[in-house]
C-alpha positions as CSV (number, residue, x, y, z in Angstrom):
1,M,0.0,0.0,0.1
2,S,1.2,3.3,-0.9
3,V,-0.2,6.7,0.5
4,I,0.0,9.9,-1.5
5,S,-1.5,13.4,-1.6
6,I,-2.6,15.0,-4.8
7,I,-2.1,18.8,-4.6
8,V,-2.1,21.0,-7.5
9,D,-0.9,24.6,-7.3
10,P,-3.9,26.9,-7.5
11,A,-2.5,28.6,-10.7
12,Y,-2.7,25.3,-12.6
13,Q,-6.1,24.1,-11.1
14,H,-8.6,23.5,-13.6
15,H,-6.2,22.7,-16.4
16,A,-6.4,18.9,-16.0
17,V,-3.2,18.5,-14.2
18,G,-4.8,16.6,-11.1
19,Q,-6.7,14.4,-13.4
20,G,-3.5,13.5,-15.2
21,I,-1.8,12.7,-12.0
22,L,-4.8,10.5,-10.9
23,H,-5.0,8.8,-14.1
24,E,-1.3,7.9,-13.9
25,L,-1.7,6.8,-10.3
26,E,-4.6,4.5,-11.3
27,S,-2.7,3.1,-14.2
28,R,0.3,2.2,-12.1
29,A,-1.9,0.7,-9.3
30,Q,-3.7,-1.5,-11.8
31,L,-0.5,-2.7,-13.4
32,A,0.8,-3.4,-9.8
33,G,-2.2,-5.8,-9.4
34,Y,-4.2,-3.6,-6.9
35,P,-7.9,-4.3,-6.9
36,A,-8.9,-0.6,-6.0
37,V,-7.7,2.7,-5.1
38,S,-9.0,4.8,-2.1
39,A,-9.1,8.4,-1.3
40,I,-10.2,10.7,1.4
41,D,-11.9,13.8,0.0
42,S,-15.2,15.9,0.6
43,G,-15.0,17.6,-2.6
44,D,-16.1,16.6,-6.2
45,F,-12.6,16.0,-7.6
46,F,-12.6,12.2,-7.0
47,F,-16.3,11.7,-7.3
48,N,-16.1,13.3,-10.8
49,S,-13.5,10.7,-11.6
50,G,-15.6,7.7,-10.8
51,Y,-15.0,7.2,-7.1
52,V,-17.8,6.1,-4.8
53,A,-18.2,6.0,-1.0
54,G,-16.3,2.9,0.4
55,E,-19.6,1.9,2.2
56,N,-20.9,0.6,-1.2
57,F,-18.5,-2.1,-0.8
58,N,-18.7,-2.4,2.8
59,L,-15.1,-0.7,3.2
60,L,-14.6,1.5,6.2
61,S,-11.8,3.7,6.9
62,T,-9.8,4.0,10.2
63,M,-9.6,7.8,9.5
64,P,-11.9,9.9,11.5
65,V,-13.9,11.4,8.5
66,D,-17.3,11.5,7.3
67,I,-18.6,8.4,5.7
68,Y,-19.0,9.9,2.3
69,S,-15.4,11.4,2.4
70,N,-14.2,7.7,2.3
71,L,-13.9,7.0,-1.2
72,V,-12.9,4.1,-3.4
73,K,-12.7,3.1,-7.2
74,Q,-12.4,-0.4,-8.4
75,L,-9.6,-0.8,-10.9
76,R,-11.3,-4.1,-12.4
77,D,-15.1,-4.6,-12.5
78,G,-15.9,-6.9,-9.6
79,S,-12.6,-6.6,-8.0
80,L,-14.1,-5.7,-4.6
81,Y,-16.8,-8.3,-4.7
82,N,-17.3,-9.6,-1.2
83,K,-14.2,-8.0,0.2
84,G,-15.2,-5.5,2.8
85,G,-13.3,-4.7,5.7
86,K,-11.1,-1.6,6.9
87,I,-8.7,0.7,5.2
88,Y,-5.7,1.2,7.4
89,Y,-3.4,4.1,6.8
90,P,0.4,3.7,7.7
91,D,1.8,5.8,10.5
92,E,3.8,7.7,7.8
93,Y,0.7,9.3,6.7
94,F,0.4,10.9,9.9
95,G,3.7,12.1,10.2
96,I,5.2,9.4,12.4
97,D,8.7,8.3,11.6
98,H,9.9,4.9,13.2
99,S,13.6,5.3,12.0
């Protein structure tokens, strides 16, 4: 599992930069054999890119976020069928360094 943030400088927003980054991330995840990708977001960016509430697949997040901010996108049809569970975020996501 990898955790990244997609941030686009406001001067370049609405120029498909974020969409290009997201498309590349999804392509690489699919090539690596991941069944899906998840996101935490309360705006429309991921929703407009085909992400849906993780709740639709019985996937919950360990992050303290609104249930509709926990988003997921299947990378292959049916890849989350009967999967369910929790999405755990690594300590690095929270700035915890164990070195």
